[in-house]
LUMMAR-238007 format. One record per atom (N, C-alpha, C): residue number from 1; x, y, z; atom name. Coordinates in pm, whole numbers, plus 32768, in hexadecimal, padded with zeros to 4 digits. Example, Ala and Ser with C-alpha at 12.3 -4.5 7.8 and 13.67 -1.06 7.14 Angstrom:
BEGIN
- 1/8527/7DC7/830C/N
- 1/84CE/7E3E/830C/CA
- 1/8528/7EB6/830C/C
- 2/8505/7F1F/82C4/N
- 2/8557/7F96/82CA/CA
- 2/850A/8003/8313/C
% end
This chain:
BEGIN
- 1/9029/94E5/951B/N
- 1/9013/950C/9469/CA
- 1/8F9A/954A/9458/C
- 2/8F42/94E8/946E/N
- 2/8E9F/94CA/9438/CA
- 2/8EA6/9553/9472/C
- 3/8E8C/95A7/94F7/N
- 3/8E13/963A/94F8/CA
- 3/8E9E/9694/94B8/C
- 4/8F19/9681/9465/N
- 4/8F53/96F5/9404/CA
- 4/8F01/96D2/9365/C
- 5/8EEE/9665/935F/N
- 5/8E7F/9647/931D/CA
- 5/8E0E/9687/92F3/C
- 6/8DC8/9679/9345/N
- 6/8D3D/9691/938E/CA
- 6/8D34/973E/9379/C
- 7/8DA3/977D/93A7/N
- 7/8DB5/97F2/93B5/CA
- 7/8DC8/9838/9329/C
- 8/8E0A/9836/92CD/N
- 8/8E3D/983D/924D/CA
- 8/8D85/982E/920A/C
- 9/8D75/97AF/9213/N
- 9/8CE1/97C0/91DF/CA
- 9/8C67/9811/91EB/C
- 10/8C85/981B/9270/N
- 10/8C28/98B4/929A/CA
- 10/8C4A/9925/9288/C
- 11/8CD6/9938/925A/N
- 11/8D19/99DA/921C/CA
- 11/8CA3/99DA/91A8/C
- 12/8CDD/9956/916E/N
- 12/8CC7/9947/90C1/CA
- 12/8C3A/996C/90A7/C
- 13/8BD0/9918/9101/N
- 13/8B49/9909/90D8/CA
- 13/8B12/99E0/9108/C
- 14/8B38/99F5/916F/N
- 14/8B2E/9A56/919A/CA
- 14/8B49/9AF8/9161/C
- 15/8BB8/9ACD/90F8/N
- 15/8C23/9B22/9093/CA
- 15/8B7D/9B28/900F/C
- 16/8B87/9A5D/8FED/N
- 16/8B17/9A80/8F78/CA
- 16/8AB0/9AAC/8F77/C
- 17/8A6F/9ABC/8FF5/N
- 17/89EF/9AC3/901A/CA
- 17/89D7/9B7A/903C/C
- 18/8A2E/9BB0/904D/N
- 18/8A3A/9C2D/9051/CA
- 18/8A48/9C5D/8FBC/C
- 19/8A76/9C1F/8F78/N
- 19/8A6E/9C5A/8F18/CA
- 19/8A24/9C43/8EB1/C
- 20/89DE/9BDF/8EE2/N
- 20/8969/9BB7/8E7C/CA
- 20/88D5/9BF1/8EB1/C
- 21/88E7/9C1E/8F01/N
- 21/886C/9C37/8FA1/CA
- 21/885A/9BCF/8FCE/C
- 22/87C2/9BE0/9010/N
- 22/878A/9B84/9081/CA
- 22/8786/9B0B/905C/C
- 23/8775/9AF7/8FD6/N
- 23/871D/9A2D/8FB5/CA
- 23/87B3/99D9/8F95/C
- 24/8798/998E/8FF5/N
- 24/8848/9938/8FD9/CA
- 24/8824/98D3/8F8C/C
- 25/886B/990A/8F0A/N
- 25/8855/98B8/8E80/CA
- 25/88A4/9821/8E84/C
- 26/88CA/97F4/8F05/N
- 26/88FC/9795/8EE1/CA
- 26/88B3/9709/8F1E/C
- 27/885B/9720/8F62/N
- 27/8816/96CF/8FA2/CA
- 27/8789/968F/8F4D/C
% end
């Protein structure tokens, strides 16, 4: 289950990153 969670989070962050630019704002 943890692997599935990580995969979902990675997709979420990647989507946010592509929408907001190359700078990750969540860090």
